[in-house]
Each structure stands twice: as structure tokens, then as C-alpha cells.
N, C-alpha and C positions, 0 to 999 in steps of 0.2 A: 504493500500500500504506500509506504514511504517513497518507494522508487517511482510509483506512478504519479505521486504528488510532485516529486522533483521534476519529472518529465513534463507535467502539465505547467508548472511554474516556468520552466525553461521555454516551453512553447509560447506561453503568453508574453514572456520577455522578448523573444525573437519577433513575434508578430508586432508588438508595440514598437520595437526598434525599427523595423522596416516601414511601418506606417509613418513614424516620425521622420525618418530620413527621406522617405518618399515625398511627404508633404513639404519638407524643407527644400528639397531639390526643385519641386514644382514652383515654390515661392521664388527661389533664386532664378529659375528660368523665366518666370513671369516678370520679375523685376528687370532682368537683362533685356527681355523683349520690350518692356516699356521704355527703358533707357535708349534702346536702339531706335524705337519709333520716334522718341523725342529728338534724338540726334538727327535722324533723317528728315524730321519735320522742320528743322531750323533752317532759315534762309538768312544769309547775311548780305547786306548791300552797303557799299561804301561810296559816298559821294565826295568828289574832290574838293579841295579847299577853295578853288576859284568860284564855286557856286555860292560861297558864303562870305564874299568880300563885303557885302552889305549885311549888316546885323539883322535887318528885316527878313532877309531870306533864310537866315539861320532860325529865327523865331518861327517862320512859316513852316520850316521842316519839322521842328519839334511839335508844333500844333498839329500838323498832318499826322505825325506818328501817334500823338495822344488821341486824336479823333478815331484812329483805327486800332486803339488799345495796344500799340507797340510800346512797351515799357523800356526795353533794352536799347537805349540810344546813347552812343558814346562819341564825344568830340575828341579826336585824336590830336597828338602834339603837333602834327603838320597842318592842322586846320581842317582836315577832312572829317567827315562824320559817318560813323558806322551804325547801321540799323540791323538788329537781330530780331527775327520774328518767326512765327510758325508759318507753314505753307498756307493755312487758311487766312491768316492775317495778311500775308503777302498778296494773296488773290484778291482780298477785299480792298487792299490799298491800291492795287492797280486799277480796279474798277472805279474807285473814288478819283484817282488821278485822271483817268480817261473822261469821266463825267466833268471834272473841273476844266480840262483842256477844251472839250467841246463847248462848254459854256463861255470860255474865254474867246474862242473863235466867233461865236455868235455875237458877243459884245463888241468885238472889233468891227464886224460887218455892219452892226446896227448903230454904232456910236457916231454922234455928230462931230466928234473930234477927229475922226478918220474918214472924211467924206470921199476921198479918192478910191477907197477900197470897196469894190462892188461884191466880191464873193471870194471865198477861200475853200480850196479843196485839199484833202490830205490823204495819205495812205493809211493802212491799218496800224502800222507801227509808229506813226507820227514822226517818221524820219524824212518825209518829203511833204512840202506844202507848195501849192500854187496859188498866188494871190492875183485875182483879176482886178485890174485897176484902170482908172482914168490916168493915163501916163502923164499928161500935162499937169493935172492937178497934183499928182503924186510927187512930181519933181519940184513943184512950187511950194509944197507944204512940208509938214513934219510927220507924215504918216509912216515914214520909214522906221519909226520907233516900234511899230507893230511887229516888224520882222525880228527885232531883238526879243520881244515878248514871246513870240512863237518859237524862236530858235532855242532859247533857254528852257522853255516848257517842254519842248520835244525831247531835248537831251535828258531832262529830269525824268521824263516818263521812260525813256529807253534804259537809263541806268538802273532805275528801280525794277525794270522788267528783266534785268540780268545782263545787259550789254556791258562789255568791257569799255572802260573810258577811252582806250586807244582805238576802239572800233566804233564808238558812238559818234555819229555826226548827223546833222540835220540840214537838208538842202531846201532853200526857199527860192522859188522862181517868181519873178514878177512878169505878168503877162498883160499886154495891152488889150483893153476891153474891146476895142474896135477891130484890130487887125489879127488878134490871136498870137502875135509875135512875143516871144520871151525876150525882153529888152534888158533884163538884169538878173543876176543870180548870186546868191551868197551861201556859204557853207559854214555852219557852226560846228565846233568852237573856233575855227580859224578866224571868223569875223569878229570874235571878241577881242582878238589881239590886233585887229586892224589889218589882218592879212587875208582879206576876202578874196575868194576865187571866183572870178566872173568869166562867163563865156557868152 
């Protein structure tokens, strides 16, 4: 009888041991899986320092991050800013930026302060814009500032979508409303340094 009791106790100990170690391993595997998912879900975007030469633009970037619940925003020593977020936050941020950019385009077309601009077309990536303008009025006025607004906004969108700063550029063509002729073209960020490329 004592022998049977000892065997029974040993069997119970073995069963409990395997149950405990099995659950422990499952918990470890589950934790590793969660950590891996978190790692895979993280998206990092770094915008270069030249975007933030105006303090207002830096404030805008932080406000945009806050609006999309992106809490991990770091200003680096070189003046660049790094945003770290989940894939879901990144997706929502891009949607928000796209909405803002389209609203900006509509405002430029409808604004009384840019009377020469009749229409604006763009591609899906916001890397190319064609502005249909009254050429004579455009050259006489200050509507050219609209190209700066579109150029920087287009680069902003591209870099948040994952474009490398070295590959990111925005082409803006100016097309005569009457003739359909492209009479001027500028490429950002080259245009920011005064080295516009015109063809």
C-alpha cells in the first residue's frame, strides 16, 4: 500500500510539473509573439531639419502627431524629428495628411489672393502637380508662393509615407490656361535652395 501511495504521489508531482512548465512555456511564447507583433507594428519616420527652420512648422508637426495619438516624437540633435508609431497610427496619419493636402489645394484654387490660379491637378503620391494659370496675371503677381506651399506639403506627405529624403522630390508644372503650354517648372527640394530646375 505504501508503495502504491508513493507511486501515486510521484505521478501527481510529475503531472503538476508538466502542467506548470507547459503553461509557463505557453506564456513565454505568447509574450514573445506579442513582442514580435509590437516590433513589426512600429513605423519610424524621420523628417529632416530643413523642414523645421520655422518654429511654426515644428509646432505643426507635433500637433499633427498629437491629433493622431502619436506619442513617441523625438527632436534629434541635428534638428531632425523622428516619429515612432504603430502601423494603424501611420495609416490614419497618412489619411489625415492626404485630406489636409486636398483641402489646401482647394483653398489655393478658390482664394482671392491667388487669382491667376485656375485649377490644380496632382498624382496619387502628391509628387507631381500641374497648376493651370493665367500666365500674364501669374507673372505680374505673387501667386508663385503657392508653389512653395504645394512643394513642401508634397514632400511632407511623401516622407511620412516612407520615401527616403534622397528620393523624395516634388515637381510643379505651370501650364498656360489658354495654350496648354508648360511655361515653367520647379522641383522641390532643389527650389528651396534657389537651384530650381526649369525646362
